[in-house]
C-alpha positions, 0 to 999 in steps of 0.5 A, spaced: 614 193 021 620 196 025 620 201 030 621 208 028 626 212 031 625 219 034 630 224 031 636 223 037 636 216 037 643 215 035 645 220 041 641 216 046 646 210 043 652 214 044 650 215 051 649 207 052 642 208 054 638 201 054 633 202 048 627 198 048 620 200 044 614 204 047 608 206 044 612 204 036 618 208 036 626 205 040 626 209 046 631 210 051 628 207 057 634 209 062 642 211 062 646 211 068 640 207 072 632 209 074 633 212 080 639 216 079 634 220 074 628 219 077 632 223 083 636 228 078 629 231 076 625 231 083 632 234 087 635 237 080 635 238 073 633 232 068 632 232 060 627 227 057 627 226 048 620 226 048 619 227 040 616 220 039 610 225 042 605 227 037 602 233 035 597 236 030 594 243 028 587 245 027 586 251 023 580 254 020 573 258 021 571 252 025 577 251 029 575 253 036 568 249 034 571 243 033 575 242 038 570 243 042 567 237 039 572 233 040 575 235 047 572 234 053 575 241 056 571 248 055 576 252 050 571 257 048 574 264 048 581 261 050 586 265 052 593 266 047 598 262 050 593 258 055 594 250 054 588 246 056 589 238 059 583 233 056 581 228 052 578 226 046 572 220 047 568 215 044 561 216 045 561 211 049 565 215 054 572 211 053 577 214 051 580 215 045 586 219 048 588 225 053 591 230 050 595 237 051 590 243 046 595 249 046 592 256 044 596 259 038 591 264 035 583 265 033 581 259 030 589 256 031 589 250 035 596 245 037 594 238 039 599 234 042 597 226 043 601 221 045 606 217 040 602 210 040 596 212 039 598 217 032 595 214 027 588 212 031 588 220 034 589 223 027 585 218 023 578 219 029 581 227 028 581 227 021 573 223 020 570 228 025 573 233 021 568 233 014 563 237 018 567 243 019 571 247 016 578 246 018 584 244 016 588 238 019 595 238 019 599 232 022 606 235 024 608 229 028 614 228 022 617 235 024 618 236 031 622 235 035 621 235 043 625 235 049 622 235 057 626 240 061 624 238 068 626 238 075 627 244 080 632 248 076 629 248 070 628 255 069 634 256 070 637 251 065 633 253 060 634 260 060 642 259 062 644 254 057 639 255 051 639 262 052 631 261 051 627 265 055 622 262 060 621 265 067 615 269 065 611 263 063 606 261 068 603 254 069 600 251 063 602 256 059 607 257 052 609 262 048 612 261 040 619 265 039 623 265 033 630 263 034 636 260 029 631 262 024 625 258 026 619 257 030 620 255 037 615 252 041 616 253 049 611 251 054 610 250 061 607 243 063 610 237 065 609 230 067 613 230 073 610 233 079 616 238 078 616 244 074 618 243 067 619 246 059 618 243 053 621 246 046 618 243 041 623 245 034 626 242 028 629 236 029 636 240 028 635 244 032 632 238 037 639 236 036 643 242 037 640 244 044 640 236 046 647 237 046 648 244 049 644 241 055 648 234 055 655 238 055 652 242 061 651 236 065 644 236 065 642 228 066 638 225 061 632 221 062 629 215 060 622 213 060 624 208 066 624 214 071 619 219 066 613 214 069 616 212 077 615 221 075 609 222 073 606 215 077 608 219 084 605 224 083 598 221 080 598 223 073 594 217 067 599 213 063 594 212 056 592 205 056 593 203 064 589 209 067 585 211 061 583 207 055 577 206 051 574 201 057 577 207 062 572 213 062 575 219 065 570 219 070 572 212 072 579 215 072 577 221 077 579 226 072 572 229 071 575 236 072 578 236 065 570 234 062 566 240 062 558 237 060 555 244 061 560 247 056 554 244 049 556 238 045 561 234 044 562 227 043 561 222 049 557 228 052 552 224 054 554 217 056 559 222 061 553 226 064 549 219 065 556 216 068 556 223 073 549 222 074 549 214 075 555 212 078 560 208 076 562 200 077 569 201 077 573 207 080 581 208 079 584 209 086 590 208 090 593 202 094 599 203 100 600 195 101 603 194 109 609 190 106 615 191 101 611 187 096 611 190 089 605 190 085 604 190 078 600 191 072 595 187 072 596 184 079 588 182 082 585 186 087 582 183 092 576 183 098 574 177 102 577 172 097 573 175 092 577 179 085 575 186 085 578 189 080 587 190 078 592 194 078 594 199 072 601 201 074 605 200 081 612 201 084 616 201 090 616 208 090 623 212 089 621 218 093 617 216 099 620 209 100 613 205 099 609 200 096 604 203 092 599 202 086 594 205 082 588 200 081 581 200 078 576 196 082 569 195 084 566 202 087 563 199 093 571 198 096 573 205 093 572 209 099 578 212 101 581 208 108 578 201 105 582 195 106 583 191 100 589 185 098 593 185 092 595 178 089 602 177 088 603 171 085 600 165 090 600 170 096 595 176 098 598 182 101 594 187 104 593 195 103 589 201 104 585 205 099 589 212 098 589 218 094 592 217 088 597 223 089 603 219 092 608 224 092 606 232 092 607 236 086 611 241 086 609 245 079 611 253 077 605 257 079 
């Protein structure tokens, strides 16, 4: 079965992008080069095509109760226009997906899910919804999505796209009537920099993309999206979260609210919080220029203690670092560990997973 393509695929090809499969889509990995695109977001502004992400709406009399039941964060009496990050869990505490929940109205929620999980997530959500009075509307094929990221993102969205956004606080959104359609504009980001997401029809997404490119905004691929999110310690589903890696193991317990009441996976999470977990996700800084990669083994005293989930020689800090899931006994900050790279092991130290400080608009 061929990969899907976003509504901007031909635009990426015309710009000479390197195209590669990701999450079931043929996506741009880079245009100029990853370093140029990464630095554009850190220092100026860049635009990403993230139209591969999935969108699902949940409405109906039980919508709030249902979302609270399948979501780890607490959206009880959430204010309109607020966005929440969290996960959907299996009963085991493993992660179905991590996602964003937008509150659009009373019993009206907009869920943004990961591209590679769309079919699985929608089927799982619909299965759980059978005992609730809700309507699940899978809208992934309607929406395109642009992410404008970087210190100049507010200026660019307002001046180039003529979309007012300066009043939006971090993790909030609004819906505007623009060009005869409803457009959702949010301020979250996945890069550690200030930024905005624009959800619109394919036609309007293509129009906005052209306006941004014509204004000189750097197009950015998924290559630098990964280096940017990694540097500030943001997880990627399939690497730092999975059916086998719970939010507690990943250090994301802040986004799990057992006190709110029943939700899928709650009992497993409560047990993990009470009894601890055998492995934890940590940051590791190597004392060398060698680059740790996904799947490389973590070692202590000649014994395997875990493996790398994501690793790079960081662009912003010029250090060889990684996130790794390792035995809890070796997870304390300052612990000496080693990473096996091919036939050699390289010494490192457990550090915080945030390798670069975020610069969000607060």
